[in-house]
C-alpha positions in Angstrom: -0.1 0.0 -0.1 1.0 3.4 -1.1 0.4 5.6 2.5 1.4 8.8 0.6 -1.0 8.3 -2.3 -4.0 7.5 0.2 -3.2 10.5 2.6 -2.8 12.7 -0.5 -6.2 11.3 -2.0 -8.0 12.0 1.6 -6.6 15.3 1.8 -9.1 16.9 -0.7 -12.5 17.5 0.6 -14.3 16.8 -2.5 -12.7 13.3 -2.6 -13.7 12.7 0.8 -17.4 13.7 0.1 -17.2 11.2 -2.8 -16.1 8.3 -0.6 -18.5 9.3 2.0 -21.2 9.0 -0.7 -19.9 5.7 -2.1 -19.9 4.5 1.7 -23.5 5.3 2.1 -24.2 3.7 -1.5 -21.5 1.6 -3.1 -21.9 0.8 -6.9 -22.6 4.2 -8.1 -22.2 5.6 -11.6 -20.3 8.7 -12.4 -23.8 10.2 -13.3 -25.1 9.3 -9.8 -21.9 10.7 -8.0 -22.4 13.9 -9.6 -26.0 14.7 -8.6 -26.0 17.3 -6.1 -22.4 18.4 -6.3 -21.1 21.6 -7.6 -18.5 20.1 -9.7 -18.5 19.2 -13.3 -18.5 15.6 -14.6 -14.9 15.9 -15.6 -13.7 17.1 -12.1 -15.7 14.2 -10.6 -14.0 12.0 -13.0 -10.5 13.3 -12.2 -11.5 12.7 -8.3 -12.6 9.1 -9.0 -9.2 8.4 -11.0 -7.0 9.8 -8.0 -9.1 7.7 -5.8 -8.6 4.6 -8.0 -5.2 5.2 -8.1 -4.8 5.2 -4.2 -6.8 1.9 -4.4 -9.5 3.6 -2.3 -12.3 3.1 -4.9 -12.5 0.5 -7.6 -14.8 0.2 -10.6 -16.3 -2.3 -12.7 -18.2 -2.1 -16.1 -22.0 -3.5 -15.9 -23.1 -3.0 -19.5 -22.8 0.4 -20.8 -22.3 1.6 -17.1 -19.1 2.0 -15.2 -19.8 1.4 -11.4 -17.8 2.6 -8.6 -17.3 0.7 -5.2 -15.2 1.9 -2.1 -12.4 -0.3 -1.0 -12.2 0.4 2.8 -8.9 -1.9 3.1 -6.5 1.3 2.7 -8.2 3.4 5.2 -8.6 0.6 7.8 -4.7 -0.1 7.4 -4.0 3.6 7.9 -6.0 3.6 11.1 -4.1 0.4 12.4 -1.0 1.9 11.4 -1.3 5.6 12.4 -4.2 6.1 14.5 -4.4 2.9 16.9 -1.0 3.4 18.2 -1.9 6.7 19.5 -4.9 5.7 21.1 -3.2 2.8 23.1 -1.7 5.0 26.2 -5.3 6.5 26.6 -6.9 3.4 26.6 -4.4 1.9 28.9 -5.0 5.0 31.1 -8.5 4.4 31.2 -8.3 0.8 31.9 -5.7 1.6 34.9 -8.3 4.3 36.2 -11.0 1.6 36.1 -9.2 -1.1 38.1 -8.3 1.8 40.7 -12.0 2.8 41.0 -13.3 -0.7 41.2 -10.7 -1.6 43.9 -12.1 1.7 46.0 -9.2 2.2 48.1 -7.6 4.9 46.1 -4.1 3.1 45.5 
């Protein structure tokens, strides 16, 4: 996985919005994704190409249509690598506090 490509793809609010829409309903066409956005069809297509290059979106032809699907694996890998390790100290502190409070002796 290319972390840099994923981070670059996620850095743009328009691309995050497209991912949100694909998360809500995967398998949308370019036309579906363009509805309600203040972007041209060409701009949406460029954003989708960047998301596909980062492996965040995959596509499949179905007849004359091209359907786009979210791929959550790269985001999960980033969460595991970059976010989870920063949560561990806080979770350990909460666990330690819980143990102290349950003992009730204040030590």
